C-alpha positions in Angstrom: 54.7 236.9 101.9 55.1 236.8 105.7 51.4 237.0 106.2 50.8 234.2 103.7 53.2 232.0 105.6 51.6 232.8 109.0 48.1 232.0 107.6 49.4 228.7 106.2 51.0 227.8 109.6 47.7 228.7 111.5 45.7 226.6 109.0 47.9 223.6 109.4 48.0 223.9 113.2 44.2 224.2 113.3 43.9 220.8 111.6 46.1 218.9 114.1 43.4 218.4 116.7 41.0 217.0 114.0 43.7 214.5 112.9 44.2 213.4 116.5 40.5 212.9 117.0 40.3 210.8 113.8 43.2 208.7 114.8 41.6 207.9 118.1 38.3 207.0 116.5 39.7 204.6 113.8 43.4 204.3 114.5 44.5 201.8 111.8 41.8 202.2 109.2 44.1 202.6 106.2 47.0 200.3 107.2 48.0 197.4 105.0 50.9 195.0 105.0 53.6 195.6 102.5 55.7 192.6 101.4 58.7 192.5 99.0 61.3 190.0 98.1 64.3 189.4 95.8 62.9 188.4 92.4 64.2 185.1 91.1 64.8 183.6 94.6 63.9 179.9 94.8 62.0 179.9 98.1 61.3 176.2 97.9 64.9 175.5 98.9 64.4 177.1 102.3 63.5 174.5 104.9 65.1 175.7 108.2 65.5 179.0 110.0 67.1 180.4 113.1 66.7 183.7 114.9 68.9 186.7 114.8 68.8 189.5 117.3 65.5 191.3 117.1 64.3 194.6 118.7 60.9 196.0 119.6 60.0 199.4 120.8 58.2 197.5 123.6 60.8 195.0 124.8 58.3 193.1 126.9 56.6 191.9 123.7 59.7 190.5 122.0 59.2 186.9 123.2 55.5 187.0 122.3 56.2 188.3 118.8 58.9 185.8 118.2 56.4 183.0 119.2 53.9 184.5 116.7 56.4 184.5 113.9 57.6 181.0 114.8 54.0 179.8 114.5 53.6 181.5 111.1 56.9 180.1 109.7 56.2 176.6 111.0 52.8 176.8 109.4 54.6 177.3 106.1 56.6 174.2 106.6 59.9 175.7 107.9 61.7 174.1 110.8 63.3 176.2 113.6 66.9 175.2 114.4 69.7 176.8 116.4 71.9 179.4 114.7 74.9 177.0 114.7 73.0 174.3 112.8 73.4 176.0 109.4 69.9 177.2 108.9 68.8 178.2 105.4 67.3 181.5 106.7 67.9 183.9 109.5 64.8 185.7 110.8 64.7 189.1 112.5 62.1 191.7 113.4 62.3 195.2 114.6 60.0 198.1 115.4 60.2 201.7 116.4 58.1 204.7 117.0 58.8 207.9 115.2 57.4 211.3 116.1 54.7 212.3 113.7 53.8 215.6 115.5 53.5 217.2 118.9 50.4 218.9 120.3 51.1 222.0 122.3 54.6 220.7 123.2 53.5 217.9 125.5 51.4 215.2 123.8 53.2 213.1 121.3 51.5 211.3 118.5 53.6 208.4 117.3 53.4 206.1 114.3 54.7 202.6 114.9 56.7 200.6 112.3 57.1 196.9 112.4 59.5 195.0 110.1 60.1 191.3 109.6 63.0 190.1 107.5 64.1 186.7 106.2 67.8 186.6 105.2 69.5 183.9 103.2 72.2 182.5 105.4 74.5 181.7 102.5 74.1 184.9 100.6 74.0 186.9 103.8 71.3 189.2 102.5 67.6 189.7 102.9 65.5 187.7 100.4 62.0 188.5 101.9 60.7 191.3 104.1 57.5 192.9 105.2 56.9 196.4 106.6 53.8 197.6 108.4 53.7 201.3 109.4 50.7 201.4 111.8 51.1 198.7 114.3 53.2 199.5 117.4 51.7 201.9 119.9 52.7 202.8 123.5 50.1 200.3 124.8 51.1 196.6 124.8 47.5 195.5 125.3 46.6 197.0 121.9 49.9 195.9 120.3 49.5 192.1 120.7 46.3 191.7 118.7 47.4 194.1 116.1 50.8 192.5 115.6 49.1 189.0 115.5 46.8 190.2 112.8 49.6 191.8 110.8 52.0 188.8 111.1 49.1 186.6 109.8 48.7 188.9 106.8 52.5 189.1 106.2 52.9 185.3 106.0 49.9 184.8 103.8 52.3 186.4 101.3 55.1 183.8 102.0 56.4 182.2 99.9 55.8 184.8 97.2 54.5 183.7 93.8 57.0 182.4 91.4 57.4 184.4 88.2 56.7 182.5 85.0 
């Protein structure tokens, strides 16, 4: 039993460098945007939005990402207003890096997660959200084009189709 566990551990550890090499060669090959919403929501009633506090793992990108989302929402016909102007929606985004594994105790391989949420200001709950699991790295030069591409894909799915 103990030998079997040790062999399994050695087998898994021997695969880690191969996974690392594959991630460097094609880092986001299988990523796809995931969008969900509260079914039955009438998205045609939403005309205005305002920002809530947002957080990125890379704080220097927050303003850039907010501008990207503004562009996407305004392209969908929504108007940005101040929070005290009774917006229909509140918008927020967040990201974080979680440790996937460690190589020899020093090199960290992280997977970034990026979330955009639209919350109904009257209901005080999220009505639409999108999550992307492979977008935020430790390199802002890589992050900007990746985030731009993902935001574009996210908002292609807004407003969601109406159920008939």
